[in-house]
C-alpha positions in Angstrom: 0.0 0.1 0.0 2.8 2.5 0.9 4.5 1.6 -2.3 1.3 2.5 -4.4 1.1 5.8 -2.5 4.7 6.6 -3.1 4.2 5.8 -6.9 1.2 8.1 -7.0 3.1 11.0 -5.4 6.0 10.4 -7.8 3.6 10.6 -10.8 1.9 13.8 -9.3 5.2 15.6 -8.7 6.2 14.7 -12.3 3.1 16.1 -13.8 3.6 19.6 -11.7 7.2 19.7 -12.9 6.1 19.4 -16.5 3.2 22.0 -16.1 5.8 24.5 -14.5 8.1 24.1 -17.2 5.7 24.6 -20.1 3.8 27.5 -18.3 6.9 29.4 -17.4 6.8 33.0 -18.7 3.0 32.8 -19.2 2.9 31.1 -22.4 3.8 27.6 -23.8 6.8 27.9 -26.0 6.4 25.1 -28.6 8.8 24.7 -31.3 7.5 25.3 -34.7 8.4 26.4 -38.3 5.8 28.5 -40.2 5.3 29.4 -43.8 3.4 32.7 -44.3 2.1 33.4 -47.8 -0.3 35.9 -49.5 -4.0 35.0 -48.9 -5.4 32.2 -50.6 -9.0 33.4 -49.7 -10.7 36.9 -49.8 -11.4 37.0 -46.1 -7.8 36.7 -45.0 -4.5 38.6 -45.5 -2.1 35.7 -45.4 -2.2 31.8 -45.1 -0.2 30.3 -42.4 1.0 26.6 -42.2 3.0 25.2 -39.3 5.0 22.3 -39.2 7.3 20.6 -36.4 11.0 21.8 -37.1 12.2 18.4 -38.1 9.4 18.1 -40.6 10.2 21.5 -42.2 13.9 20.6 -42.1 13.1 17.5 -44.1 11.0 19.7 -46.4 13.8 22.1 -46.9 16.1 19.2 -48.1 13.4 18.1 -50.5 13.1 21.6 -52.0 16.8 22.2 -52.1 17.4 19.1 -54.2 14.9 20.2 -56.8 16.8 23.4 -57.3 19.9 21.4 -57.4 18.4 19.4 -60.3 17.1 22.5 -61.9 13.4 21.7 -61.5 10.8 24.2 -60.8 8.3 25.0 -57.9 5.8 22.8 -59.2 8.1 19.7 -58.8 8.8 20.7 -55.3 4.9 21.0 -54.6 4.4 17.4 -56.0 7.2 16.0 -54.0 6.2 17.7 -50.7 2.5 16.6 -51.1 3.7 13.1 -51.6 6.1 13.1 -48.7 3.4 14.8 -46.4 0.9 12.0 -47.2 3.3 9.2 -47.2 5.3 9.9 -44.0 4.1 13.2 -42.7 7.6 14.4 -43.7 9.3 12.1 -41.3 12.3 9.9 -42.3 10.8 6.7 -41.1 12.9 3.6 -40.7 10.0 1.4 -42.1 6.4 1.4 -43.0 3.9 -0.8 -45.1 5.8 -4.0 -46.2 9.3 -2.8 -47.0 8.7 1.0 -47.5 11.2 3.2 -46.1 12.0 7.0 -45.6 10.4 10.1 -46.4 8.5 9.0 -49.4 8.1 5.4 -48.3 9.7 4.1 -51.2 10.2 0.3 -51.5 13.6 -1.4 -52.3 11.6 -4.3 -53.8 10.3 -2.0 -56.4 13.7 -0.6 -57.4 13.9 2.6 -55.6 17.2 1.6 -53.7 18.4 0.0 -50.5 17.0 0.7 -47.3 20.0 2.6 -46.3 20.0 4.6 -49.3 16.2 5.6 -48.9 16.9 6.9 -45.6 19.3 9.4 -46.9 16.8 12.3 -47.7 18.8 13.6 -50.5 19.1 10.3 -52.1 15.3 9.8 -51.6 14.3 13.0 -53.0 16.7 12.6 -56.0 15.2 9.2 -56.8 11.7 10.9 -56.6 12.5 13.7 -59.0 14.3 11.2 -61.2 11.1 9.3 -61.9 8.9 12.4 -61.9 11.0 14.1 -64.7 10.4 10.8 -66.9 6.7 11.2 -66.7 5.4 12.9 -69.9 3.6 16.3 -69.2 4.1 16.1 -65.4 4.1 19.9 -65.1 0.4 19.9 -66.3 -0.9 17.1 -64.3 -3.0 17.8 -61.1 -0.7 17.2 -58.1 -2.5 13.9 -57.1 -2.1 12.4 -60.6 1.5 13.1 -60.8 2.3 11.9 -57.4 0.2 8.8 -58.0 2.0 8.1 -61.3 5.4 8.2 -59.5 4.3 6.5 -56.1 1.5 3.9 -57.2 0.0 4.6 -53.7 -3.0 2.3 -52.5 -4.8 5.8 -51.8 -4.2 7.9 -55.0 -6.6 10.6 -54.0 -5.1 11.3 -50.7 -2.3 13.5 -52.0 -4.6 16.4 -52.8 -5.3 17.3 -49.2 -1.8 18.4 -48.8 -1.7 20.8 -51.8 -2.2 24.0 -49.7 0.8 23.4 -47.3 2.8 22.0 -50.0 2.2 25.1 -52.4 3.1 27.4 -49.7 6.3 25.8 -48.6 7.5 25.2 -52.2 6.9 29.0 -52.8 9.0 29.9 -49.7 11.8 27.3 -50.6 12.1 28.6 -54.2 12.3 32.2 -53.2 8.8 33.2 -54.5 7.8 34.6 -51.1 10.3 36.8 -49.5 10.8 36.2 -45.6 7.9 33.6 -45.6 9.8 30.9 -43.6 10.4 31.3 -40.0 11.5 28.8 -37.0 10.7 29.8 -33.5 11.6 28.4 -30.3 14.1 26.1 -31.7 17.5 25.1 -30.0 20.4 26.0 -32.1 23.7 24.7 -30.9 27.0 24.0 -32.7 26.5 22.2 -36.0 25.2 18.7 -36.3 26.5 18.6 -39.8 29.3 20.5 -41.7 27.5 23.4 -43.4 29.8 23.3 -46.6 29.1 19.6 -47.3 25.4 19.9 -46.5 24.9 22.9 -48.6 26.7 21.3 -51.5 24.8 18.1 -51.2 21.4 19.8 -50.9 21.6 23.1 -52.7 24.2 22.1 -55.2 26.4 25.0 -53.9 28.3 26.3 -50.7 28.4 29.9 -52.0 25.7 31.2 -49.4 26.9 34.5 -48.1 27.2 37.5 -50.5 25.1 39.0 -53.5 22.2 37.1 -54.9 19.3 37.7 -57.1 16.2 38.2 -54.8 14.6 34.8 -55.6 18.0 32.7 -55.1 18.8 34.7 -52.0 15.3 33.9 -50.3 15.7 30.4 -51.5 18.9 30.1 -49.5 17.7 32.1 -46.7 14.5 29.8 -46.2 16.7 26.9 -46.4 19.2 28.2 -43.7 16.3 29.0 -41.4 14.6 25.5 -41.8 18.0 23.7 -41.6 19.3 26.1 -38.8 19.4 23.4 -36.0 21.2 20.9 -38.4 23.8 23.6 -39.6 24.1 25.5 -36.5 23.0 28.8 -37.9 21.3 31.3 -35.5 21.0 34.3 -37.5 20.4 35.0 -41.1 20.1 38.2 -42.9 19.0 39.4 -46.6 17.6 42.2 -48.3 17.5 44.4 -45.1 15.7 41.9 -43.0 17.2 39.5 -40.3 16.0 36.4 -38.8 17.3 35.0 -35.4 16.7 31.8 -33.7 16.0 33.9 -30.5 13.3 36.1 -32.0 11.9 33.2 -34.3 10.9 35.9 -36.8 12.1 38.0 -39.8 12.1 41.8 -39.0 13.6 45.0 -40.7 17.1 45.6 -39.8 19.1 48.8 -40.9 22.3 46.9 -40.3 21.4 44.0 -42.5 22.3 45.3 -46.0 21.2 43.6 -49.2 23.6 41.0 -49.3 23.0 37.4 -47.7 24.8 36.8 -44.3 24.7 34.2 -41.6 26.1 33.6 -38.2 27.1 30.2 -37.0 27.1 29.1 -33.4 30.7 28.6 -32.4 31.8 24.9 -31.9 32.4 24.1 -28.2 36.1 23.4 -27.4 36.6 19.7 -26.3 39.8 20.6 -24.4 40.2 21.9 -20.8 42.3 24.9 -22.1 
């Protein structure tokens, strides 16, 4: 009996601790990445779509690979709608039968090995390769193009993701300036090398400096969405700055027109 009472006390204490942590400061600070785009309906100024940071980070990889392959925003939209339906933009280690990864591609159907398909760059590249072989894919409805590539058992399900996929595609291809924000994310030293990651995903490591508007916002949006992975806590472009601390883009008289970024310094492993 005493053991049961003690267990209840421990549970109650644990619950109280959780509530205190989440309520500190008078608000719940939930990590999230939001795309804000011009209104899609007459009764609203903008449309907003929020995903968890890891989901948006995966979306950034998918979009970046399309740019590297020279594919337009339409391809990004199709790919994102597909990955949202298949995995909710999570890099899953398994799924239905032998399905793997962001797109739930199947090794038994010639997509690659399980290890390859859990590499988002490989998986996205494989998806676009099959999409590009589809005659007239640019003019097909999203759900038809996705189904032709994926051969899903629920071919109409892709359509439900068109709004968020279209908004994210617009942000990641530079169509919408300052549209990608991530808030309440913990950015520390890079989990992955920035130069190698940028080359693999964007096809270039020339990030800072002068860029045409669309290209600059394409890179800036990628940096924000991939901030935790590459250890970037500040991005500036075209007179605006995003910081991990603020979680938002804001006019910045010190920003200038060129793209600039700040990386969290690596921690020293020595004792001095």
